[in-house]
C-alpha positions in Angstrom: -2.1 -25.6 44.5 -4.5 -23.2 42.9 -1.7 -21.2 41.4 -0.2 -24.3 39.8 -3.5 -25.4 38.3 -4.0 -21.9 36.8 -0.5 -22.0 35.4 -1.1 -25.4 33.8 -4.4 -24.1 32.4 -2.7 -21.1 30.9 0.0 -23.3 29.3 -2.7 -25.5 27.8 -4.5 -22.5 26.3 -1.3 -21.0 25.0 -0.5 -24.3 23.2 -3.9 -24.4 21.5 -3.3 -20.8 20.2 -0.5 -22.1 18.0 -2.5 -24.9 16.5 -2.9 -24.7 12.7 -5.9 -25.5 10.6 -5.7 -28.4 8.2 -5.2 -27.6 4.5 -8.5 -27.4 2.6 -9.4 -30.4 0.5 -9.7 -30.2 -3.3 -13.4 -29.9 -3.1 -13.2 -27.1 -0.5 -10.5 -25.2 -2.5 -12.8 -25.5 -5.6 -15.7 -24.2 -3.7 -13.7 -21.3 -2.4 -12.5 -20.5 -6.0 -16.1 -20.6 -7.2 -17.3 -18.4 -4.3 -14.5 -15.9 -5.2 -15.4 -15.9 -8.9 -19.0 -15.3 -8.0 -18.1 -12.4 -5.7 -15.8 -10.9 -8.4 -18.6 -11.1 -10.9 -21.1 -9.5 -8.5 -18.6 -6.7 -7.8 -18.2 -6.0 -11.5 -22.0 -6.0 -11.9 -22.3 -3.6 -9.0 -19.6 -1.3 -10.4 -21.4 -1.2 -13.8 -24.7 -0.4 -12.0 -23.0 2.4 -10.0 -21.4 3.9 -13.1 -24.8 3.8 -14.9 -26.6 5.5 -12.0 -23.9 8.2 -11.8 -24.2 8.9 -15.5 -28.0 9.1 -15.2 -27.7 11.5 -12.3 -25.2 13.7 -14.2 -27.4 13.8 -17.3 -30.4 14.7 -15.2 -28.6 17.5 -13.4 -27.2 18.9 -16.7 -30.7 18.9 -18.2 -32.3 20.7 -15.2 -29.4 23.2 -14.4 -30.0 25.8 -17.2 -33.7 26.1 -16.1 -32.5 27.0 -12.6 -30.1 29.7 -14.0 -26.9 27.6 -13.4 -24.0 27.7 -15.8 -23.3 24.3 -17.3 -19.8 23.6 -18.6 -19.3 20.7 -21.1 -18.1 17.5 -19.5 -14.4 17.1 -19.2 -13.2 14.3 -21.4 -11.0 11.8 -19.6 -8.2 10.0 -21.3 -7.8 6.3 -21.0 -5.8 5.3 -17.9 -2.1 4.9 -18.5 -0.8 1.3 -18.6 1.4 2.0 -15.5 -1.7 2.9 -13.5 -3.7 -0.2 -14.5 -0.8 -2.7 -14.4 -0.1 -4.9 -11.5 2.1 -3.5 -8.8 4.1 -6.7 -8.5 7.7 -6.5 -9.7 9.5 -9.5 -11.2 12.9 -8.1 -10.1 14.4 -5.2 -8.1 14.3 -1.9 -10.0 17.4 -1.2 -12.0 18.9 -4.6 -11.7 18.7 -6.9 -14.7 17.2 -10.3 -13.8 17.2 -9.2 -10.1 21.0 -9.7 -9.8 23.5 -7.2 -8.7 25.8 -6.1 -11.5 29.6 -6.1 -11.3 29.6 -2.3 -11.2 27.0 -2.2 -8.4 29.0 -4.8 -6.4 32.3 -2.8 -6.8 30.7 0.5 -5.8 31.7 1.7 -2.3 29.0 1.9 0.3 28.8 5.5 1.5 26.5 7.0 4.1 26.3 10.4 5.6 24.9 8.8 8.8 27.9 6.5 9.1 30.4 9.3 8.3 31.7 7.6 5.1 30.2 10.3 2.8 30.5 14.1 2.8 27.4 15.8 4.2 24.9 17.2 1.8 24.9 20.9 1.0 21.5 21.3 2.6 22.5 20.0 6.0 22.7 22.5 8.8 26.1 22.8 10.4 26.5 21.8 14.0 26.1 24.7 16.4 29.4 26.1 17.6 30.2 25.9 21.3 29.4 29.0 23.3 32.2 31.6 23.8 34.3 31.3 26.8 32.9 34.6 28.1 29.4 33.1 28.2 28.5 31.6 31.5 26.9 28.1 31.4 25.7 26.2 34.4 
């Protein structure tokens, strides 16, 4: 009897694990968006403060270093980041396929694979070892 009641309890708990939360109301969604915007603004403000502090520390070190006998090289100028680095990583379509659709040439191309044996092995692949000579004793 005890085993059956434990089994029923486990089933009830398992069923509650698959329950979903209700969708947020419009007011809750708006509050979440406002909270995210405030967090983003605070993060940008913190980033600016960090960069300012780093610049101040660098300037302070550069001012004190010659007095301590340290060689100070001029700061390295950094180029602006390339658009590819700052752009979003999301793609609108698969690479090399116009509008994300397979072209006729791509569809007509045969599927080849070294692993499946439908393509010749690459030149850098090691050949399979040859079997031992008949004069060599194996177990």
